[in-house]
All heavy atoms as an XYZ file, in Angstrom:
764
protein
N     138.278   -113.643    -27.026
C     138.058   -113.144    -25.704
C     137.193   -111.872    -25.808
O     137.491   -110.947    -26.536
C     139.418   -112.844    -25.074
C     139.310   -112.542    -23.668
S     141.010   -112.482    -23.043
C     140.696   -112.637    -21.342
N     136.137   -111.758    -25.033
C     135.256   -110.635    -25.016
C     135.842   -109.459    -24.223
O     136.345   -109.649    -23.108
C     133.884   -111.026    -24.465
C     132.841   -110.034    -24.694
C     131.458   -110.563    -24.298
C     130.421   -109.543    -24.589
N     129.120   -110.054    -24.309
N     135.744   -108.287    -24.813
C     136.213   -107.103    -24.086
C     135.304   -106.728    -22.902
O     134.099   -106.972    -22.975
C     136.342   -105.913    -25.045
N     135.915   -106.133    -21.923
C     135.170   -105.665    -20.724
C     134.285   -104.457    -21.130
O     134.857   -103.467    -21.535
C     136.149   -105.312    -19.616
C     135.416   -105.032    -18.326
O     134.213   -105.306    -18.185
N     136.108   -104.532    -17.349
N     133.003   -104.593    -20.982
C     132.116   -103.473    -21.391
C     131.784   -102.585    -20.165
O     131.402   -103.089    -19.171
C     130.826   -104.043    -21.949
C     129.905   -102.993    -22.477
C     128.702   -103.602    -23.135
C     127.845   -102.495    -23.681
N     126.645   -102.996    -24.326
N     132.018   -101.338    -20.317
C     131.682   -100.403    -19.301
C     130.671    -99.380    -19.799
O     130.491    -99.208    -21.013
C     132.915    -99.652    -18.781
O     133.496    -98.926    -19.899
C     133.932   -100.594    -18.175
N     130.060    -98.689    -18.864
C     129.000    -97.753    -19.228
C     129.559    -96.512    -19.904
O     130.624    -96.014    -19.565
C     128.236    -97.286    -17.976
O     127.326    -96.323    -18.260
N     128.820    -96.000    -20.899
C     129.211    -94.742    -21.630
C     128.495    -93.578    -21.013
O     128.726    -92.427    -21.396
C     128.896    -94.851    -23.094
C     129.594    -96.028    -23.761
C     131.077    -95.862    -23.793
C     131.686    -97.021    -24.596
N     133.026    -97.357    -24.152
N     127.585    -93.809    -20.095
C     126.787    -92.737    -19.541
C     127.531    -92.181    -18.286
O     128.078    -92.932    -17.493
C     125.439    -93.317    -19.019
O     124.748    -93.904    -20.132
C     124.561    -92.230    -18.441
N     127.521    -90.864    -18.123
C     128.106    -90.251    -16.961
C     127.224    -90.415    -15.733
O     126.013    -90.635    -15.896
C     128.363    -88.811    -17.161
O     127.140    -88.096    -17.348
C     129.251    -88.504    -18.428
N     127.798    -90.337    -14.594
C     127.022    -90.493    -13.394
C     125.903    -89.492    -13.252
O     124.791    -89.767    -12.827
C     127.914    -90.510    -12.110
C     127.275    -90.820    -10.817
C     126.660    -92.211    -10.834
C     128.312    -90.727     -9.703
N     126.198    -88.231    -13.613
C     125.180    -87.199    -13.557
C     123.969    -87.496    -14.443
O     122.858    -87.296    -14.031
N     124.280    -87.895    -15.679
C     123.175    -88.228    -16.589
C     122.367    -89.433    -16.126
O     121.166    -89.517    -16.282
C     123.726    -88.492    -17.984
C     124.228    -87.228    -18.671
C     124.792    -87.533    -20.037
C     125.325    -86.274    -20.680
N     125.914    -86.532    -21.986
N     123.124    -90.393    -15.494
C     122.428    -91.543    -15.007
C     121.527    -91.166    -13.826
O     120.362    -91.705    -13.753
C     123.485    -92.573    -14.491
C     122.953    -93.849    -13.914
C     122.185    -94.727    -14.720
C     123.024    -94.124    -12.566
C     121.648    -95.917    -14.189
C     122.501    -95.291    -12.062
C     121.798    -96.156    -12.839
N     121.929    -90.356    -12.974
C     121.072    -89.900    -11.821
C     119.782    -89.241    -12.381
O     118.703    -89.487    -11.840
C     121.836    -89.030    -10.866
C     120.923    -88.415     -9.767
C     122.964    -89.853    -10.139
N     119.979    -88.381    -13.337
C     118.786    -87.707    -13.946
C     117.866    -88.725    -14.556
O     116.668    -88.598    -14.460
C     119.266    -86.717    -15.023
C     119.839    -85.416    -14.506
C     120.217    -84.554    -15.683
C     120.873    -83.284    -15.198
N     121.267    -82.366    -16.289
N     118.428    -89.720    -15.220
C     117.633    -90.765    -15.875
C     116.830    -91.601    -14.858
O     115.757    -92.106    -15.176
C     118.499    -91.654    -16.731
N     117.352    -91.688    -13.636
C     116.602    -92.474    -12.592
C     115.298    -91.889    -12.221
O     114.422    -92.557    -11.759
C     117.464    -92.592    -11.343
C     118.655    -93.541    -11.415
C     119.529    -93.482    -10.172
C     118.254    -94.940    -11.660
N     115.163    -90.591    -12.492
C     113.889    -89.903    -12.161
C     112.963    -89.786    -13.365
O     111.896    -89.184    -13.288
C     114.185    -88.474    -11.613
C     114.851    -88.531    -10.301
C     116.235    -88.353    -10.196
C     114.143    -88.829     -9.130
C     116.870    -88.416     -9.006
C     114.788    -88.827     -7.923
C     116.171    -88.638     -7.849
N     113.322    -90.452    -14.498
C     112.466    -90.459    -15.659
C     111.578    -91.688    -15.663
O     112.050    -92.758    -15.241
C     113.328    -90.447    -16.931
C     114.258    -89.283    -17.005
C     113.735    -88.280    -17.911
C     114.808    -87.180    -18.031
N     114.206    -85.970    -18.521
N     110.357    -91.617    -16.136
C     109.436    -92.757    -16.138
C     109.889    -93.788    -17.194
O     109.572    -94.951    -17.038
C     108.059    -92.307    -16.382
C     107.757    -91.744    -17.773
C     106.332    -91.327    -17.933
C     106.144    -90.797    -19.340
N     104.742    -90.512    -19.597
N     110.675    -93.409    -18.166
C     111.084    -94.337    -19.226
C     112.153    -95.297    -18.739
O     112.363    -96.363    -19.323
C     111.675    -93.593    -20.398
C     110.735    -92.674    -21.123
C     110.565    -91.267    -20.538
O     111.371    -90.966    -19.638
O     109.666    -90.540    -20.987
N     112.854    -94.986    -17.653
C     113.892    -95.867    -17.106
C     113.233    -97.043    -16.460
O     112.346    -96.904    -15.609
C     114.787    -95.103    -16.084
O     115.323    -93.976    -16.742
C     115.907    -95.990    -15.563
N     113.674    -98.270    -16.793
C     113.016    -99.469    -16.263
C     113.119    -99.583    -14.709
O     114.093    -99.119    -14.101
C     113.817   -100.637    -16.911
C     114.470   -100.010    -18.071
C     114.702    -98.571    -17.748
N     112.076   -100.160    -14.176
C     112.024   -100.256    -12.712
C     113.110   -101.157    -12.159
O     113.624   -100.905    -11.045
C     110.666   -100.894    -12.339
C     110.302   -100.873    -10.846
C     110.329    -99.455    -10.298
C     108.893   -101.453    -10.637
N     113.573   -102.176    -12.838
C     114.659   -103.058    -12.364
C     115.952   -102.255    -12.176
O     116.754   -102.591    -11.314
C     114.849   -104.297    -13.217
C     115.293   -104.061    -14.650
C     116.645   -104.101    -14.946
C     114.383   -103.943    -15.664
C     117.083   -103.898    -16.298
C     114.801   -103.765    -16.983
C     116.143   -103.722    -17.239
O     116.583   -103.572    -18.543
N     116.192   -101.269    -13.060
C     117.430   -100.473    -12.855
C     117.294    -99.571    -11.659
O     118.203    -99.438    -10.864
C     117.698    -99.653    -14.211
C     118.044   -100.611    -15.298
C     118.781    -98.653    -13.957
C     118.159    -99.950    -16.669
N     116.135    -98.943    -11.500
C     115.879    -98.107    -10.344
C     115.972    -98.910     -9.041
O     116.506    -98.453     -8.011
C     114.504    -97.441    -10.423
C     114.380    -96.438    -11.546
C     112.967    -95.884    -11.599
C     112.862    -94.918    -12.782
N     111.474    -94.398    -12.824
N     115.443   -100.119     -9.077
C     115.446   -101.051     -7.944
C     116.859   -101.452     -7.525
O     117.178   -101.531     -6.323
N     117.691   -101.653     -8.527
C     119.138   -102.007     -8.255
C     119.833   -100.922     -7.507
O     120.568   -101.131     -6.515
C     119.822   -102.353     -9.540
C     121.185   -102.964     -9.276
S     121.951   -103.474    -10.850
C     120.865   -104.810    -11.348
N     119.619    -99.679     -7.925
C     120.200    -98.530     -7.252
C     119.609    -98.399     -5.842
O     120.286    -98.125     -4.847
C     119.992    -97.259     -8.035
C     120.481    -96.043     -7.236
C     120.763    -97.348     -9.370
N     118.282    -98.654     -5.648
C     117.633    -98.602     -4.407
C     118.220    -99.622     -3.441
O     118.403    -99.350     -2.251
N     118.483   -100.822     -3.907
C     119.060   -101.849     -3.066
C     120.461   -101.424     -2.564
O     120.830   -101.639     -1.427
C     119.111   -103.202     -3.852
C     119.989   -104.193     -3.128
C     117.735   -103.759     -4.013
N     121.248   -100.849     -3.510
C     122.581   -100.378     -3.103
C     122.488    -99.272     -1.994
O     123.229    -99.331     -1.004
C     123.324    -99.810     -4.329
N     121.549    -98.352     -2.155
C     121.408    -97.374     -1.166
C     120.882    -97.913      0.142
O     121.293    -97.496      1.267
C     120.494    -96.219     -1.678
C     121.081    -95.359     -2.801
C     120.013    -94.424     -3.315
C     122.310    -94.650     -2.360
N     119.914    -98.812      0.130
C     119.372    -99.420      1.318
C     120.459   -100.210      2.007
O     120.497   -100.166      3.260
C     118.234   -100.380      0.921
N     121.293   -100.916      1.348
C     122.354   -101.687      1.961
C     123.264   -100.742      2.741
O     123.786   -101.053      3.796
C     123.159   -102.460      0.927
C     124.298   -103.303      1.573
C     124.000   -104.566      2.042
C     125.587   -102.835      1.606
C     125.044   -105.308      2.623
C     126.625   -103.623      2.201
C     126.278   -104.857      2.702
O     127.278   -105.555      3.284
N     123.535    -99.567      2.198
C     124.388    -98.579      2.846
C     123.725    -97.961      4.073
O     124.369    -97.771      5.055
C     124.762    -97.478      1.859
O     125.388    -98.068      0.718
C     125.718    -96.516      2.472
N     122.475    -97.740      3.998
C     121.741    -97.084      5.104
C     121.440    -98.021      6.221
O     121.625    -97.604      7.440
C     120.456    -96.410      4.544
C     120.760    -95.300      3.579
C     119.562    -95.924      5.694
C     119.582    -94.823      2.833
N     120.957    -99.180      6.019
C     120.591   -100.082      7.109
C     121.860   -100.654      7.820
O     122.875   -100.894      7.194
C     119.783   -101.255      6.535
C     118.392   -100.854      6.113
C     118.047   -100.925      4.773
C     117.541   -100.254      6.993
C     116.758   -100.562      4.346
C     116.270    -99.824      6.585
C     115.889   -100.002      5.241
N     121.713   -100.836      9.104
C     122.887   -101.248      9.881
C     123.345   -102.675      9.731
O     124.456   -103.061     10.115
C     122.451   -100.994     11.356
C     120.965   -101.001     11.332
C     120.586   -100.583      9.933
N     122.511   -103.534      9.100
C     122.912   -104.892      8.881
C     123.768   -104.998      7.648
O     123.319   -104.791      6.538
C     121.661   -105.805      8.788
C     122.017   -107.216      8.520
C     120.765   -105.665      9.995
N     125.006   -105.331      7.873
C     126.048   -105.428      6.819
C     126.809   -106.727      6.900
O     126.754   -107.352      7.974
C     127.080   -104.271      6.866
C     126.479   -102.913      6.435
O     125.384   -102.934      5.864
O     127.204   -101.925      6.664
N     127.539   -106.995      5.850
C     128.496   -108.144      5.982
C     129.597   -107.803      6.949
O     129.991   -108.574      7.797
C     129.102   -108.468      4.555
C     130.210   -109.433      4.678
C     128.015   -108.957      3.614
N     130.065   -106.597      6.831
C     131.083   -106.053      7.796
C     130.413   -104.836      8.457
O     130.297   -103.776      7.878
C     132.331   -105.596      7.083
C     133.165   -106.669      6.461
C     134.343   -106.101      5.664
C     133.770   -107.561      7.554
N     129.915   -104.942      9.756
C     129.247   -103.896     10.393
C     130.155   -102.590     10.469
O     131.380   -102.731     10.562
C     128.932   -104.411     11.792
C     128.986   -105.895     11.667
C     129.974   -106.187     10.515
N     129.509   -101.448     10.455
C     130.232   -100.170     10.457
C     130.980    -99.936     11.791
O     131.875    -99.102     11.897
C     129.249    -99.011     10.209
C     128.692    -99.085      8.856
O     129.283    -99.749      7.981
O     127.629    -98.464      8.588
N     130.738   -100.775     12.785
C     131.362   -100.718     14.051
C     132.896   -100.982     13.906
O     133.706   -100.614     14.754
C     130.733   -101.545     15.143
C     131.162   -101.102     16.509
C     131.002   -102.978     14.886
C     130.341   -101.678     17.641
N     133.288   -101.686     12.856
C     134.680   -102.042     12.596
C     135.467   -100.879     12.040
O     136.587   -101.058     11.554
C     134.781   -103.250     11.696
C     134.318   -104.495     12.335
C     133.344   -105.305     11.734
C     134.852   -104.950     13.479
C     132.897   -106.482     12.291
C     134.423   -106.107     14.110
C     133.430   -106.929     13.483
N     134.902    -99.699     12.023
C     135.634    -98.494     11.541
C     135.679    -98.468     10.054
O     134.706    -98.893      9.355
N     136.846    -98.023      9.511
C     136.947    -97.902      8.047
C     136.706    -99.135      7.296
O     136.153    -99.143      6.217
C     138.407    -97.418      7.892
C     138.812    -96.775      9.171
C     138.007    -97.518     10.239
N     137.088   -100.278      7.907
C     136.876   -101.621      7.228
C     135.384   -101.853      7.061
O     134.956   -102.471      6.108
C     137.517   -102.710      8.061
C     137.540   -104.043      7.424
C     138.294   -104.049      6.136
C     138.140   -105.087      8.393
N     134.563   -101.378      7.996
C     133.111   -101.519      7.896
C     132.513   -100.766      6.755
O     131.441   -101.092      6.285
N     133.185    -99.679      6.367
C     132.596    -98.821      5.217
C     133.074    -99.361      3.837
O     132.519    -98.970      2.842
C     133.040    -97.400      5.419
C     132.366    -96.789      6.626
C     133.092    -96.505      7.742
C     131.030    -96.502      6.637
C     132.552    -95.899      8.889
C     130.440    -95.936      7.758
C     131.138    -95.612      8.856
N     134.097   -100.186      3.814
C     134.609   -100.720      2.607
C     133.533   -101.563      1.842
O     133.328   -101.445      0.695
C     135.851   -101.575      2.828
C     136.286   -102.271      1.564
C     136.996   -100.578      3.228
N     132.827   -102.427      2.582
C     131.791   -103.200      1.956
C     130.629   -102.306      1.409
O     130.102   -102.624      0.374
C     131.308   -104.322      2.890
C     130.466   -103.859      3.971
O     130.780   -102.821      4.543
O     129.464   -104.513      4.326
N     130.318   -101.280      2.140
C     129.278   -100.374      1.647
C     129.689    -99.738      0.347
O     128.884    -99.693     -0.603
C     129.037    -99.275      2.693
C     128.366    -99.799      3.956
O     127.854   -100.931      3.982
O     128.369    -99.080      4.993
N     130.937    -99.268      0.346
C     131.438    -98.607     -0.928
C     131.498    -99.608     -2.036
O     131.194    -99.266     -3.227
C     132.791    -98.048     -0.669
N     131.882   -100.820     -1.788
C     131.953   -101.832     -2.837
C     130.549   -102.154     -3.409
O     130.411   -102.300     -4.617
C     132.591   -103.125     -2.280
N     129.561   -102.294     -2.500
C     128.234   -102.593     -2.961
C     127.703   -101.470     -3.795
O     127.110   -101.724     -4.879
C     127.294   -102.942     -1.747
C     125.863   -102.898     -2.164
C     127.675   -104.252     -1.137
N     127.845   -100.251     -3.375
C     127.383    -99.052     -4.160
C     128.127    -99.068     -5.491
O     127.499    -98.889     -6.544
C     127.574    -97.768     -3.426
C     126.541    -97.677     -2.298
C     127.453    -96.571     -4.295
C     126.728    -96.439     -1.469
N     129.417    -99.259     -5.494
C     130.165    -99.204     -6.755
C     129.840   -100.254     -7.742
O     129.585    -99.988     -8.924
N     129.724   -101.470     -7.229
C     129.357   -102.625     -8.165
C     127.957   -102.485     -8.696
O     127.720   -102.563     -9.913
C     129.617   -103.962     -7.429
C     128.998   -105.129     -8.225
C     131.061   -104.210     -7.214
N     126.960   -102.283     -7.803
C     125.589   -102.262     -8.257
C     125.302   -101.055     -9.180
O     124.551   -101.158    -10.110
C     124.626   -102.263     -7.036
C     124.560   -103.576     -6.344
C     123.541   -103.556     -5.199
C     124.121   -104.723     -7.260
N     125.945    -99.907     -8.832
C     125.715    -98.726     -9.717
C     126.353    -98.929    -11.082
O     125.755    -98.563    -12.113
C     126.283    -97.494     -9.041
O     125.659    -97.268     -7.780
C     126.080    -96.225     -9.899
N     127.552    -99.523    -11.117
C     128.141    -99.797    -12.419
C     127.302   -100.783    -13.249
O     127.087   -100.581    -14.455
C     129.545   -100.382    -12.197
O     130.336    -99.468    -11.476
C     130.228   -100.699    -13.510
N     126.786   -101.836    -12.577
C     125.935   -102.770    -13.289
C     124.673   -102.106    -13.805
O     124.224   -102.273    -14.924
C     125.617   -103.973    -12.383
C     124.565   -104.905    -13.001
C     126.868   -104.827    -12.137
N     124.034   -101.298    -12.912
C     122.855   -100.581    -13.294
C     123.079    -99.632    -14.466
O     122.231    -99.485    -15.369
C     122.293    -99.841    -12.064
N     124.194    -98.940    -14.446
C     124.513    -97.994    -15.553
C     124.706    -98.761    -16.876
O     124.308    -98.327    -17.942
C     125.755    -97.168    -15.199
C     125.506    -96.120    -14.139
S     126.941    -95.250    -13.640
C     127.193    -94.187    -15.027
N     125.358    -99.935    -16.812
C     125.579   -100.743    -18.011
C     124.202   -101.303    -18.503
O     123.954   -101.258    -19.695
C     126.542   -101.890    -17.704
O     127.763   -101.346    -17.239
C     126.778   -102.717    -18.951
N     123.353   -101.719    -17.637
C     121.996   -102.177    -17.997
C     121.210   -101.026    -18.599
O     120.478   -101.166    -19.556
C     121.281   -102.710    -16.794
C     121.758   -104.094    -16.267
C     121.031   -104.399    -14.939
C     121.489   -105.178    -17.267
N     121.372    -99.791    -18.055
C     120.763    -98.634    -18.612
C     121.191    -98.391    -20.035
O     120.425    -98.138    -20.920
C     121.030    -97.479    -17.700
C     120.602    -96.080    -18.240
C     119.209    -95.783    -18.143
C     121.466    -95.228    -18.727
C     118.790    -94.584    -18.546
C     121.019    -93.987    -19.199
C     119.720    -93.640    -19.088
N     122.513    -98.447    -20.291
C     123.010    -98.281    -21.640
C     122.469    -99.320    -22.566
O     122.035    -99.014    -23.696
C     124.551    -98.376    -21.614
C     125.228    -97.144    -21.066
O     124.592    -96.088    -20.955
O     126.415    -97.240    -20.731
N     122.500   -100.584    -22.129
C     121.978   -101.685    -22.969
C     120.487   -101.519    -23.300
O     120.045   -101.761    -24.369
C     122.226   -103.028    -22.305
C     123.707   -103.339    -22.208
O     124.476   -102.790    -22.938
N     124.035   -104.239    -21.319
N     119.694   -101.119    -22.269
C     118.275   -100.926    -22.460
C     117.985    -99.871    -23.531
O     117.181   -100.111    -24.448
C     117.595   -100.519    -21.146
C     116.151   -100.205    -21.271
C     115.183   -101.238    -21.420
C     115.737    -98.898    -21.346
C     113.893   -100.905    -21.541
C     114.399    -98.582    -21.477
C     113.479    -99.602    -21.603
N     118.624    -98.733    -23.436
C     118.333    -97.702    -24.446
C     118.941    -97.939    -25.790
O     118.433    -97.543    -26.772
C     118.733    -96.300    -23.854
C     117.652    -95.852    -22.931
C     117.916    -95.939    -21.525
C     116.451    -95.462    -23.347
C     116.942    -95.548    -20.648
C     115.412    -95.085    -22.477
C     115.699    -95.148    -21.099
O     114.721    -94.808    -20.246
N     120.051    -98.714    -25.816
C     120.578    -99.135    -27.102
C     119.614   -100.095    -27.789
O     119.369    -99.968    -28.993
C     121.923    -99.815    -26.875
C     122.615   -100.227    -28.153
C     123.956   -100.877    -27.973
O     124.559   -100.582    -26.926
O     124.419   -101.623    -28.779
N     118.968   -100.956    -27.011
C     118.055   -101.891    -27.566
C     116.800   -101.215    -28.018
O     116.241   -101.535    -29.013
C     117.735   -102.932    -26.483
C     116.942   -104.094    -26.882
C     116.784   -105.028    -25.714
C     116.004   -106.200    -25.858
N     115.843   -106.988    -24.689
N     116.362   -100.219    -27.221
C     115.184    -99.450    -27.588
C     115.285    -98.669    -28.887
O     114.418    -98.618    -29.710
C     114.761    -98.470    -26.487
C     114.330    -99.094    -25.194
C     112.983    -99.781    -25.386
O     112.346    -99.759    -26.406
N     112.519   -100.384    -24.306
N     116.488    -98.121    -29.079
C     116.697    -97.242    -30.245
C     117.253    -98.036    -31.478
O     117.119    -97.614    -32.561
C     117.628    -96.088    -29.927
O     118.851    -96.599    -29.484
C     117.052    -95.164    -28.896
N     117.927    -99.127    -31.177
C     118.560    -99.912    -32.218
C     119.841    -99.254    -32.701
O     120.400    -99.689    -33.685
N     120.285    -98.227    -32.082
C     121.521    -97.496    -32.426
C     122.435    -97.448    -31.238
O     122.011    -97.278    -30.118
C     121.166    -96.060    -32.880
C     122.406    -95.299    -33.322
C     120.129    -96.109    -34.044
N     123.693    -97.513    -31.507
C     124.716    -97.447    -30.420
C     124.624    -96.093    -29.681
O     124.395    -95.042    -30.221
C     126.123    -97.616    -30.993
O     127.079    -97.421    -30.021
N     124.851    -96.193    -28.346
C     124.758    -95.043    -27.503
C     125.868    -94.012    -27.736
O     125.759    -92.906    -27.303
C     124.772    -95.410    -26.091
C     126.024    -96.187    -25.655
C     125.728    -97.078    -24.447
C     126.524    -98.343    -24.420
N     126.284    -99.252    -25.420
N     126.870    -94.385    -28.504
C     127.940    -93.445    -28.786
C     127.715    -92.715    -30.100
O     128.603    -91.961    -30.477
C     129.306    -94.151    -28.819
C     129.680    -94.771    -27.471
C     129.340    -95.222    -29.922
N     126.588    -92.864    -30.681
C     126.273    -92.207    -31.957
C     125.306    -91.091    -31.671
O     124.103    -91.249    -31.696
C     125.671    -93.160    -32.998
C     125.453    -92.548    -34.355
O     125.721    -91.340    -34.519
O     125.043    -93.305    -35.203
N     125.774    -89.825    -31.419
C     124.896    -88.776    -31.019
C     123.981    -88.240    -32.124
O     122.983    -87.626    -31.833
C     125.891    -87.694    -30.569
C     127.153    -87.952    -31.264
C     127.158    -89.453    -31.465
N     124.255    -88.563    -33.344
C     123.389    -88.015    -34.445
C     122.118    -88.791    -34.670
O     121.141    -88.319    -35.092
C     124.213    -88.009    -35.759
C     125.315    -86.996    -35.739
C     126.100    -87.051    -37.059
O     126.051    -88.045    -37.788
N     126.880    -85.982    -37.307
N     122.165    -90.117    -34.315
C     121.033    -90.959    -34.582
C     120.320    -91.458    -33.380
O     119.205    -91.904    -33.430
C     121.529    -92.192    -35.362
C     122.053    -91.822    -36.723
N     123.358    -91.774    -36.980
C     121.448    -91.426    -37.851
C     123.588    -91.425    -38.206
N     122.398    -91.183    -38.770
N     120.910    -91.374    -32.211
C     120.264    -91.883    -31.000
C     119.486    -90.829    -30.298
O     119.778    -90.390    -29.197
C     121.346    -92.448    -30.082
C     120.817    -93.450    -29.154
O     119.615    -93.523    -28.947
N     121.656    -94.189    -28.542
N     118.391    -90.378    -30.894
C     117.632    -89.250    -30.404
C     116.953    -89.585    -29.067
O     117.010    -88.838    -28.113
C     116.589    -88.809    -31.422
C     117.325    -88.249    -32.644
C     115.650    -87.720    -30.856
C     116.490    -88.063    -33.835
N     116.286    -90.740    -29.017
C     115.534    -91.107    -27.776
C     116.506    -91.167    -26.567
O     116.234    -90.670    -25.472
C     114.808    -92.453    -27.960
C     113.942    -92.711    -26.781
C     113.085    -93.990    -27.048
C     112.226    -94.320    -25.892
N     111.399    -95.495    -26.057
N     117.633    -91.828    -26.786
C     118.632    -91.989    -25.699
C     119.135    -90.532    -25.255
O     119.132    -90.270    -24.118
C     119.799    -92.824    -26.179
C     120.882    -92.943    -25.147
C     120.790    -93.929    -24.158
C     122.027    -92.148    -25.186
C     121.774    -94.071    -23.218
C     122.999    -92.291    -24.198
C     122.883    -93.238    -23.255
O     123.853    -93.405    -22.331
N     119.397    -89.721    -26.223
C     119.872    -88.366    -25.959
C     118.808    -87.570    -25.170
O     119.119    -86.811    -24.265
C     120.225    -87.653    -27.248
N     117.510    -87.772    -25.511
C     116.463    -87.090    -24.816
C     116.392    -87.508    -23.331
O     116.133    -86.701    -22.477
C     115.118    -87.334    -25.488
C     114.952    -86.654    -26.841
C     113.659    -87.017    -27.483
O     112.968    -87.920    -27.011
O     113.408    -86.492    -28.571
N     116.543    -88.790    -23.096
C     116.453    -89.314    -21.727
C     117.586    -88.883    -20.884
O     117.463    -88.431    -19.770
C     116.366    -90.819    -21.736
C     116.424    -91.424    -20.383
C     115.004    -91.242    -22.417
N     118.820    -88.983    -21.402
C     120.002    -88.700    -20.538
C     120.383    -87.198    -20.541
O     121.120    -86.758    -19.678
C     121.235    -89.516    -20.943
C     120.973    -90.945    -20.720
C     121.626    -89.280    -22.364
N     119.866    -86.415    -21.499
C     120.244    -84.973    -21.544
C     119.187    -84.015    -20.994
O     119.443    -82.834    -20.907
C     120.591    -84.592    -22.936
C     121.889    -85.296    -23.392
O     122.802    -85.473    -22.622
N     121.979    -85.607    -24.632
N     118.003    -84.501    -20.693
C     116.993    -83.628    -20.155
C     117.288    -83.128    -18.767
O     117.923    -83.717    -17.994
C     115.576    -84.295    -20.191
C     115.044    -84.378    -21.555
O     115.520    -83.618    -22.452
O     114.144    -85.130    -21.823
């Protein structure tokens, strides 16, 4: 059975990485879609339903951001060939998320 993989990047470092040119466009786009879904009034559950209407917005942001952060980790792990949890060898990853 495969373990559930979660992102090792913090949200702050991820937000900084979104403004770097090295971050792939598909990751930036995924975050953009999550924000657009929240901003535009067309929802699965319209915001007129009160707190219930905001639950779907929060769920979309949470799920898409988590997926984007995991893709971000995978992308930079693949680029460097070294695990993201190895701070001594993963120089490129560290430069991107720590700048």
